[in-house]
Wavefront OBJ file of the C-alpha trace (Angstrom):
o trace
v 113.985 -83.907 14.009
v 117.358 -82.718 12.834
v 118.828 -80.742 9.962
v 119.262 -82.160 6.489
v 122.419 -84.210 6.005
v 124.312 -84.597 2.766
v 122.514 -87.831 1.900
v 119.107 -86.256 2.474
v 117.881 -89.103 4.672
v 117.062 -86.943 7.664
v 114.063 -84.673 7.823
v 114.457 -81.067 8.890
v 112.474 -79.501 11.686
v 110.994 -77.081 9.180
v 109.603 -79.874 7.018
v 108.356 -81.847 10.029
v 106.513 -78.795 11.352
v 104.979 -78.164 7.935
v 103.818 -81.777 7.601
v 102.340 -82.006 11.112
v 100.561 -78.675 10.676
v 99.134 -79.893 7.368
v 97.845 -83.174 8.838
v 96.328 -81.437 11.865
v 94.579 -78.886 9.626
v 93.379 -81.608 7.266
v 91.732 -83.623 10.024
v 90.874 -80.592 12.155
v 92.575 -82.032 15.185
v 95.606 -81.575 17.424
v 98.392 -84.024 18.101
v 98.819 -85.282 21.652
v 101.848 -87.597 21.424
v 105.460 -86.419 21.451
v 108.547 -88.542 20.752
v 111.741 -86.592 21.442
v 115.390 -87.404 20.768
v 117.300 -87.062 24.048
v 120.469 -86.258 22.092
v 119.005 -83.297 20.192
v 120.914 -80.043 20.312
v 119.654 -77.278 22.537
v 118.769 -75.247 19.418
v 116.650 -78.036 17.943
v 114.977 -78.868 21.254
v 114.162 -75.197 21.823
v 112.634 -74.932 18.347
v 110.506 -78.032 18.920
v 109.404 -76.761 22.340
v 108.369 -73.337 21.018
v 106.460 -74.882 18.126
v 104.782 -77.484 20.339
v 103.711 -74.880 22.876
v 102.131 -72.812 20.091
v 99.945 -75.758 19.036
v 98.839 -77.547 22.200
v 98.080 -76.588 25.793
v 98.519 -80.116 27.165
v 100.076 -83.404 26.073
v 98.697 -86.898 26.578
v 101.971 -88.814 26.053
v 105.592 -87.595 25.934
v 108.426 -90.064 25.305
v 112.067 -88.921 25.584
v 114.546 -91.566 24.442
v 117.984 -92.128 22.955
v 121.370 -93.797 23.299
v 122.864 -90.457 24.316
v 121.425 -87.581 26.315
v 121.975 -83.841 26.568
v 120.714 -82.647 29.942
v 120.677 -78.975 28.992
v 118.541 -79.662 25.902
v 115.939 -81.669 27.812
v 115.900 -79.058 30.571
v 115.270 -76.332 27.988
v 112.293 -78.246 26.587
v 110.568 -78.303 29.985
v 111.474 -74.669 30.673
v 109.710 -73.581 27.480
v 106.683 -75.870 27.339
v 105.522 -76.097 30.956
v 102.187 -77.661 29.974
v 100.400 -80.593 31.660
v 101.492 -84.080 30.548
v 99.442 -87.208 31.215
v 102.181 -89.816 30.699
v 105.897 -88.941 30.706
v 108.420 -91.624 29.766
v 112.217 -91.349 29.929
v 114.119 -94.137 28.167
v 117.726 -92.942 28.261
v 120.374 -95.532 27.424
v 123.564 -93.543 28.025
v 126.320 -95.477 29.805
v 127.873 -92.584 31.683
v 126.807 -89.995 34.218
v 125.031 -86.902 32.958
v 124.166 -83.625 34.629
v 120.814 -83.356 36.437
v 117.803 -82.675 34.230
v 115.653 -79.882 35.639
v 112.043 -80.596 34.702
v 110.746 -77.687 36.758
v 107.513 -78.116 38.693
v 106.257 -81.002 36.587
v 102.514 -81.060 36.050
v 102.436 -84.763 35.175
v 100.093 -87.600 36.107
v 102.426 -90.573 35.605
v 106.212 -90.766 35.205
v 108.184 -93.831 34.126
v 111.988 -93.744 33.964
v 113.696 -96.742 32.405
v 117.256 -97.722 33.284
v 119.367 -99.798 30.941
v 121.236 -101.593 33.733
v 121.947 -101.120 37.419
v 125.567 -100.463 36.414
v 124.439 -97.032 35.251
v 121.674 -95.996 37.676
v 119.648 -92.833 37.181
v 121.688 -90.006 38.650
v 120.114 -87.105 36.775
v 116.753 -87.240 38.597
v 117.322 -85.860 42.084
v 115.188 -86.141 45.202
v 114.681 -82.360 45.045
v 113.241 -82.766 41.553
v 111.012 -85.603 42.724
v 109.630 -83.490 45.571
v 108.713 -80.771 43.059
v 106.895 -83.301 40.872
v 103.310 -83.596 41.997
v 102.492 -86.721 39.986
v 100.235 -89.585 40.998
v 102.498 -92.470 39.949
v 106.251 -92.716 39.512
v 108.264 -95.798 38.605
v 112.046 -95.510 38.327
v 114.625 -98.053 37.411
v 117.857 -98.276 39.378
v 118.700 -94.896 40.887
v 121.282 -93.315 43.170
v 118.921 -92.392 46.017
v 120.404 -93.136 49.450
v 118.970 -93.251 52.979
v 119.077 -89.472 53.354
v 117.255 -88.947 50.042
v 114.467 -91.368 50.940
v 114.199 -89.901 54.445
v 113.867 -86.422 52.956
v 111.227 -87.595 50.481
v 109.140 -89.408 53.124
v 109.259 -86.459 55.535
v 108.230 -84.167 52.691
v 105.277 -86.422 51.870
v 104.187 -86.492 55.522
v 104.225 -82.685 55.569
v 102.177 -82.310 52.377
v 104.581 -82.612 49.438
v 103.647 -84.937 46.567
v 100.043 -84.774 47.738
v 98.743 -86.600 44.637
v 101.167 -89.511 45.003
v 99.520 -92.939 44.784
v 102.437 -95.163 43.824
v 106.236 -94.834 43.940
v 108.602 -97.633 42.953
v 112.348 -97.468 42.510
v 115.465 -99.613 42.868
v 118.156 -98.580 45.346
v 121.364 -99.951 46.780
v 121.132 -101.928 50.012
v 119.984 -99.386 52.577
v 119.716 -99.088 56.350
v 116.010 -98.609 57.090
v 116.836 -97.241 60.531
v 118.362 -94.256 58.719
v 115.546 -94.073 56.159
v 112.980 -93.697 58.962
v 115.094 -91.551 61.287
v 112.727 -89.069 62.950
v 109.642 -90.701 61.381
v 106.882 -92.530 63.251
v 106.478 -95.983 61.693
v 103.970 -98.773 62.266
v 105.697 -102.103 61.548
v 102.988 -104.458 60.295
v 102.672 -108.174 60.979
v 104.645 -110.042 58.269
v 101.656 -112.380 57.899
v 99.400 -109.474 56.895
v 98.706 -109.470 53.155
v 97.075 -106.404 51.593
v 96.263 -106.170 47.874
v 96.803 -102.812 46.190
v 95.053 -101.859 42.947
v 96.280 -99.214 40.535
v 97.213 -98.722 36.882
v 100.086 -97.449 34.753
v 99.654 -96.150 31.214
v 96.048 -97.430 31.439
v 97.443 -100.928 32.177
v 95.823 -102.348 35.362
v 98.158 -103.169 38.248
v 97.374 -105.483 41.138
v 100.001 -106.591 43.618
v 100.350 -107.481 47.269
v 101.823 -105.625 50.215
v 103.196 -108.298 52.563
v 103.700 -106.920 56.057
v 105.369 -103.630 55.291
v 105.863 -100.387 57.167
v 103.010 -97.893 57.501
v 103.443 -94.144 57.761
v 100.778 -91.486 58.199
v 100.557 -88.054 56.633
v 99.532 -85.093 58.769
v 96.044 -85.205 57.217
v 95.618 -88.856 58.255
v 96.359 -90.463 54.878
v 98.185 -93.793 55.256
v 100.976 -95.102 53.025
v 102.741 -98.457 53.156
v 106.384 -99.043 52.296
v 107.447 -102.477 51.105
v 111.153 -103.399 51.029
v 111.323 -105.541 47.917
v 113.127 -108.340 46.165
v 116.701 -108.105 44.939
v 117.280 -106.432 41.571
v 119.394 -108.433 39.109
v 122.606 -106.760 37.993
v 126.288 -106.168 38.720
v 125.430 -104.289 41.915
v 123.385 -105.494 44.868
v 120.193 -103.429 44.733
v 116.632 -103.838 45.983
v 113.176 -102.624 45.079
v 111.634 -99.885 47.219
v 107.852 -99.586 46.909
v 105.537 -97.020 48.451
v 101.759 -97.135 47.982
v 99.250 -94.592 49.259
v 95.902 -96.050 50.240
v 93.107 -94.161 48.489
v 90.691 -93.777 51.416
v 90.158 -94.784 55.019
v 92.475 -97.218 56.729
v 94.161 -99.818 54.509
v 92.969 -102.667 56.723
v 89.372 -101.492 56.284
v 89.840 -101.474 52.510
v 91.085 -105.036 52.627
v 88.081 -106.134 54.676
v 85.644 -104.460 52.279
v 87.196 -105.475 48.959
v 88.896 -108.805 49.581
v 87.164 -111.008 52.119
v 89.021 -113.981 50.671
v 92.250 -112.575 52.124
v 90.889 -113.295 55.583
v 89.194 -116.564 54.650
v 92.248 -117.940 52.890
v 95.090 -116.074 54.588
v 97.612 -118.909 54.383
v 97.039 -119.347 50.659
v 97.327 -115.609 50.021
v 100.551 -115.427 52.003
v 101.963 -118.338 49.998
v 101.017 -116.516 46.821
v 102.612 -113.302 48.088
v 105.892 -115.068 48.854
v 105.860 -116.569 45.366
v 105.324 -113.128 43.868
v 108.172 -111.590 45.844
v 110.586 -114.440 45.095
v 109.576 -115.031 41.475
v 112.792 -114.720 39.363
v 110.776 -113.151 36.547
v 109.769 -110.372 38.943
v 113.383 -109.242 39.143
v 113.205 -107.929 35.602
v 109.487 -107.135 35.621
v 108.621 -106.255 39.230
v 105.236 -104.698 38.751
v 104.577 -103.485 35.237
v 104.291 -105.711 32.192
v 106.815 -104.154 29.818
v 104.767 -105.348 26.839
v 102.288 -102.657 27.760
v 104.885 -100.119 26.717
v 105.881 -101.875 23.512
v 109.159 -102.986 25.058
v 110.901 -106.239 24.197
l 1 2 3 4 5 6 7 8 9 10 11 12 13 14 15 16 17 18 19 20 21 22 23 24 25 26 27 28 29 30 31 32 33 34 35 36 37 38 39 40 41 42 43 44 45 46 47 48 49 50 51 52 53 54 55 56 57 58 59 60 61 62 63 64 65 66 67 68 69 70 71 72 73 74 75 76 77 78 79 80 81 82 83 84 85 86 87 88 89 90 91 92 93 94 95 96 97 98 99 100 101 102 103 104 105 106 107 108 109 110 111 112 113 114 115 116 117 118 119 120 121 122 123 124 125 126 127 128 129 130 131 132 133 134 135 136 137 138 139 140 141 142 143 144 145 146 147 148 149 150 151 152 153 154 155 156 157 158 159 160 161 162 163 164 165 166 167 168 169 170 171 172 173 174 175 176 177 178 179 180 181 182 183 184 185 186 187 188 189 190 191 192 193 194 195 196 197 198 199 200 201 202 203 204 205 206 207 208 209 210 211 212 213 214 215 216 217 218 219 220 221 222 223 224 225 226 227 228 229 230 231 232 233 234 235 236 237 238 239 240 241 242 243 244 245 246 247 248 249 250 251 252 253 254 255 256 257 258 259 260 261 262 263 264 265 266 267 268 269 270 271 272 273 274 275 276 277 278 279 280 281 282 283 284 285 286 287 288 289 290 291 292 293 294 295 296
């Protein structure tokens, strides 16, 4: 959505608004998908945000993408709209650092942030922003979080932040877990223990295994497991960091109730888990099938 150019190939915001309003009136419906240009000017993004807010009170799917990105424009969009979003996708392909994007107190169910390469990790999404985002699932590509950031996030979760969190996956540089868990009570699980975790992302079912792992407990008794993951392919040495929050009871009880075959065939499950962790294809597609997002 940008102004007319001399060749007339680009559609103005005014025309786009007119056309969308016409279609919505014709079919007596509202739109619930937004595709935004991350390089839009702050004026254009503000206009789109004001118009969008006047039409809908919530959004099912919001996709922000582009080869360039203007942090202040994207920040302005979230400042103006401030409505619930079911799925929020960032697909920013800039090859340079940009200023932090302030999404406010995001009322979002699921967040997915793509990274082009580990050479240019996500630096614009800070741990402070993440702790203000009460989403259920968040998957980042390579990011700049360090031991202190992860320690701050985990302590915040233990004390009640991110209370809806079910799944958090990111890729970080090689870290010292002694620093990550400084001041945190941790239960180091038997490396032979295999626990399946079931979830979904963008309605796409997810099922993967927690092998061993490190358990932490929130003040209300909720248990989460942290799984140091496989190496991430790229010019920098980075690794997956996965945190899952068990939906009810103790995770071991869930395993016993839902997957008796884990106990009956423990050796086979462990072999399968090792294959999953070491699978070269998992380096590029650790958990989520990118085809589910229409990615190549």
